[in-house]
C-alpha positions in Angstrom: 0.0 0.0 0.0 1.3 3.5 -0.7 2.3 5.5 2.4 -0.4 7.9 3.6 0.2 11.6 3.1 0.3 13.8 6.1 -2.5 16.3 6.2 -1.3 19.8 5.5 -1.9 22.0 8.4 -4.0 25.1 7.7 -2.7 28.5 8.9 -4.9 29.9 11.6 -5.9 33.4 12.7 -3.4 32.9 15.6 -0.6 32.4 13.1 -1.5 35.6 11.4 -1.6 37.5 14.7 1.8 36.2 15.6 3.3 37.1 12.2 1.7 40.6 12.3 2.6 41.2 16.0 -1.0 42.2 16.7 -3.8 40.8 18.8 -6.2 38.1 17.5 -9.1 40.5 17.9 -7.4 43.1 15.5 -6.7 40.4 13.0 -10.3 39.2 13.2 -11.6 42.7 12.6 -9.5 43.0 9.4 -10.5 39.5 8.1 -14.2 40.3 8.7 -14.0 43.7 6.9 -14.8 45.8 9.9 -14.0 49.5 9.7 -12.4 50.4 13.0 -8.8 49.3 12.2 -5.9 51.7 11.6 -4.3 51.6 8.1 -1.0 50.5 9.6 -2.6 47.5 11.4 -4.6 46.6 8.3 -1.5 46.6 6.2 0.4 44.5 8.7 -2.4 41.9 8.8 -2.6 41.7 5.0 1.1 41.2 4.8 1.0 38.5 7.5 -1.9 36.7 5.7 0.2 36.5 2.5 3.2 35.4 4.5 1.6 32.5 6.4 -0.9 31.5 3.6 -4.0 32.0 5.7 -7.4 31.2 4.1 -10.6 32.1 6.1 -12.5 29.1 7.2 -15.8 29.9 5.6 -17.5 26.8 6.8 -16.8 27.6 10.4 -17.9 31.2 9.9 -21.2 30.1 8.3 -21.8 27.6 11.1 -21.6 30.4 13.6 -23.8 32.7 11.6 -26.2 29.9 10.7 -26.0 30.6 7.0 -24.5 28.7 4.1 -23.9 31.6 1.5 -25.3 29.2 -1.1 -28.5 29.3 -3.2 -29.9 26.2 -4.9 -30.9 26.2 -8.6 -33.4 23.4 -8.8 -34.0 22.2 -12.3 -36.9 19.8 -13.1 -35.8 18.4 -16.4 -34.4 15.1 -17.7 -30.6 15.0 -17.8 -30.5 14.8 -21.6 -32.5 18.0 -21.9 -29.9 20.0 -20.0 -27.6 19.8 -23.1 -30.4 20.3 -25.6 -32.2 23.3 -24.2 -30.0 26.5 -24.2 -32.5 28.4 -22.1 -31.6 26.4 -19.0 -27.9 27.4 -19.4 -28.9 31.0 -19.9 -31.1 31.0 -16.8 -28.2 29.4 -14.8 -25.7 31.9 -16.0 -28.0 34.8 -15.2 -28.6 33.6 -11.7 -24.9 32.9 -11.2 -24.0 36.5 -12.2 -26.2 38.0 -9.5 -25.3 35.5 -6.8 -21.6 35.8 -7.5 -21.6 39.6 -7.1 -23.4 39.1 -3.8 -20.8 36.5 -2.6 -23.2 33.6 -2.8 -22.4 30.2 -4.3 -24.8 28.7 -6.8 -25.6 25.0 -6.2 -27.3 23.2 -9.1 -29.7 20.4 -8.2 -31.3 18.4 -11.1 -34.5 16.4 -10.6 -35.1 13.6 -13.2 -36.9 11.0 -11.0 -38.8 10.4 -7.8 -35.5 9.3 -6.3 -34.0 12.7 -7.2 -36.9 14.4 -5.5 -36.3 12.5 -2.3 -32.6 13.1 -2.4 -32.9 16.8 -3.1 -35.5 17.2 -0.3 -33.1 15.6 2.1 -30.3 17.9 1.0 -32.4 21.0 1.4 -33.4 19.9 4.9 -29.8 19.8 6.0 -29.5 23.6 6.0 -26.9 23.6 3.2 -28.5 26.4 1.2 -30.1 29.7 2.2 -32.7 29.8 -0.6 -33.7 28.4 -3.9 -34.5 29.3 -7.5 -36.9 26.7 -8.9 -37.0 26.2 -12.7 -39.5 24.1 -14.9 -41.8 23.3 -12.0 -44.8 21.1 -12.8 -48.2 21.5 -11.3 -48.4 20.4 -7.6 -44.7 19.8 -7.5 -43.4 18.1 -4.3 -40.1 19.9 -4.2 -41.8 23.3 -4.2 -43.9 22.1 -1.3 -40.8 20.9 0.5 -39.1 24.2 0.0 -42.2 26.0 1.4 -42.4 23.7 4.4 -38.7 24.3 5.2 -39.3 28.1 5.1 -36.6 28.7 2.6 -36.7 32.0 0.6 -37.4 31.0 -2.9 -38.5 32.2 -6.4 -40.0 30.4 -9.4 -38.9 30.9 -13.0 -42.4 30.7 -14.4 -45.9 30.7 -12.8 -46.7 27.1 -12.0 -50.3 26.3 -10.9 -51.0 24.4 -7.7 -47.8 25.3 -6.0 -46.9 27.4 -2.9 -47.3 31.2 -3.3 -43.6 32.1 -3.9 -42.6 35.2 -5.8 -41.9 34.4 -9.4 -40.5 35.9 -12.6 -42.2 35.0 -15.8 -43.2 36.1 -19.3 -46.7 36.3 -20.7 -46.6 33.1 -22.7 -50.2 33.3 -23.8 -49.9 36.8 -25.2 -46.7 36.0 -26.9 -48.1 32.8 -28.5 -51.1 34.7 -29.7 -49.0 37.4 -31.2 -46.8 35.1 -33.2 -49.7 32.9 -34.3 -51.6 36.0 -35.6 -48.4 37.0 -37.5 -48.2 33.5 -39.0 -51.9 33.5 -40.0 -51.4 37.0 -41.5 -49.0 35.5 -44.1 -52.0 33.9 -45.7 -51.9 30.4 -44.1 -55.2 28.5 -44.1 -54.5 25.3 -42.3 -52.4 26.0 -39.2 -51.5 23.4 -36.6 -49.4 23.3 -33.4 -46.9 21.0 -31.8 -47.7 21.6 -28.2 -45.3 20.5 -25.4 -44.9 20.6 -21.6 -48.6 20.9 -20.9 -48.0 19.9 -17.3 -46.5 23.4 -16.6 -47.7 26.9 -17.1 -45.5 27.7 -20.2 -46.9 24.8 -22.2 -50.5 25.4 -21.2 -50.3 29.1 -21.9 -48.7 28.8 -25.3 -51.5 26.4 -26.4 -54.1 28.8 -25.0 -52.6 31.8 -26.9 -52.5 29.7 -30.1 -56.1 28.8 -29.7 -57.2 32.4 -29.0 -55.4 33.6 -32.1 -57.2 31.1 -34.4 -60.6 31.6 -32.8 -63.3 29.8 -34.8 -60.6 28.5 -37.2 -59.0 26.4 -34.3 -59.1 22.7 -35.1 -58.2 20.3 -32.2 -57.1 17.7 -34.7 -54.3 20.0 -35.8 -52.7 20.0 -32.3 -50.3 17.2 -31.3 -49.1 17.0 -27.7 -45.7 15.9 -26.3 -44.2 16.0 -22.8 -41.0 18.0 -23.4 -39.6 20.8 -25.5 -37.2 18.6 -27.7 -36.0 18.3 -31.3 -37.1 14.7 -31.4 -40.7 15.5 -30.4 -40.7 18.2 -33.0 -39.7 15.7 -35.7 -42.3 13.2 -34.5 -45.0 15.9 -34.1 -44.6 17.2 -37.6 -44.8 13.8 -39.1 -48.0 13.2 -37.3 -49.5 16.5 -38.4 -48.6 15.7 -42.0 -50.4 12.3 -41.7 -53.5 14.0 -40.2 -53.5 16.9 -42.7 -51.3 16.7 -45.8 -52.5 20.2 -46.9 -51.2 21.9 -43.6 -49.5 25.1 -44.5 -48.6 26.7 -41.1 -47.2 25.4 -37.8 -46.6 27.0 -34.4 -44.0 24.9 -32.5 -44.0 25.4 -28.7 -40.2 25.9 -28.7 -37.3 26.5 -31.1 -36.0 23.0 -30.5 -39.4 21.6 -31.4 -39.5 23.9 -34.4 -36.1 22.7 -35.6 -37.3 19.1 -35.5 -40.5 20.0 -37.3 -38.5 21.8 -40.0 -36.4 18.7 -40.6 -39.6 16.6 -41.0 -41.0 19.0 -43.5 -37.9 19.1 -45.6 -37.6 15.3 -45.5 -41.2 15.1 -46.8 -40.3 17.4 -49.7 -42.1 20.4 -48.3 -40.4 23.8 -48.8 -40.1 26.2 -45.9 -41.7 28.8 -46.0 -43.1 28.4 -49.6 -45.3 25.3 -48.8 -45.4 25.5 -45.0 -44.6 28.5 -42.7 -43.2 27.6 -39.3 -42.6 29.7 -36.1 -41.1 28.8 -32.8 -40.6 30.2 -29.3 -37.6 31.3 -27.2 -35.2 32.8 -29.8 -32.5 30.4 -28.7 -29.5 29.2 -30.6 -31.8 26.6 -32.3 -33.5 29.5 -34.2 -30.2 30.5 -35.9 -29.2 26.9 -36.7 -32.4 26.3 -38.8 -32.3 26.8 -42.5 -34.1 29.0 -43.2 -33.6 30.8 -39.9 -36.6 30.6 -37.6 -39.2 33.3 -36.8 -39.8 33.1 -33.1 -40.5 34.8 -29.8 -37.6 36.3 -28.0 -37.7 35.7 -24.3 -34.9 37.0 -22.0 -33.7 33.7 -20.5 -30.7 35.2 -18.8 -32.7 38.1 -17.3 -35.2 35.5 -16.0 -32.3 33.9 -14.1 -30.9 37.2 -12.8 -34.3 38.4 -11.7 -35.2 35.2 -9.9 -31.9 35.3 -8.0 -32.6 38.9 -7.0 -36.0 37.9 -5.7 -34.4 35.3 -3.5 -31.7 37.7 -2.2 -34.4 40.3 -1.4 -36.2 37.8 0.8 -33.0 36.9 2.6 -32.4 40.5 3.3 -36.0 41.2 4.4 -36.8 43.3 1.4 -39.9 43.3 -0.8 -39.8 40.7 -3.6 -42.6 41.5 -6.0 -43.7 39.3 -8.9 -42.0 40.3 -12.2 -43.4 39.8 -15.7 -40.8 40.5 -18.4 -41.4 41.6 -22.0 -41.1 39.5 -25.1 -40.8 40.4 -28.7 -41.5 38.8 -32.1 -38.3 38.1 -34.1 -39.4 37.6 -37.7 -37.0 35.7 -40.0 -37.4 33.7 -43.2 -39.2 30.5 -41.9 -42.6 32.0 -42.3 
């Protein structure tokens, strides 16, 4: 067996005090950023910290203050979707930007199964985070209820039904879906269908509602196909099904850009020209929209700003400040696919 390595001894605050020739209390005031220290003493302490290699024991400090300086980002999506959906990455980076500036660590927790739900609930119960940003929550979600029962400051990205009354940041999915569907119909399309997704959460439900409102009496339930997730594969499958149901279909609203990209592939494989034969629009204005050929007409939603705002709502609660609901603006980005 290889010989065990001796554990490296951490420099302590006492080592800093000895090297600086000052009291432990003075060193502690400098380390904790307190104001009432002379410039000479502060300089001596900083030089001593560099000399002995002192690193503040954050874990011990947090234990005393009963805080972790960490915020959970709870993502309810299959593992595979994390790499397919660029919106999740944008939300994560937006939240990280705000939390990093506030000296909080972002802890990502992914829920893909009932076992994950139990594991994450146990983790949250251990006092390892001070709050949570919850993404892609389904109706009556058990994790949201667990966060509520633990009394953690939290904010939703989205407006999930049947969940605790946390602050949230969202977009008006129904209004955005209605606007882009009306724009699609305005190009002269007569038989317009939808590939609907994620109907167990508010975004999917509201996008279908907006589509239906835009069509009014022209809405045909047979021209709506439903799938559980916003994925390229479901877009491909959904478009194939719409073509079987209605070969003369000439317009499609896909519930996300990834879904739209899959639908466009199915159209092109069937010999349909986009937009000459079939116009197609998506939702999100993600990188999927620019990968499509032709590029995709879509709804731009500010995914990074959703993440930043949700993190701000959680920090406001921790600090005892108001954390009002925020609804962010969207815009139609019209390209060549319709």
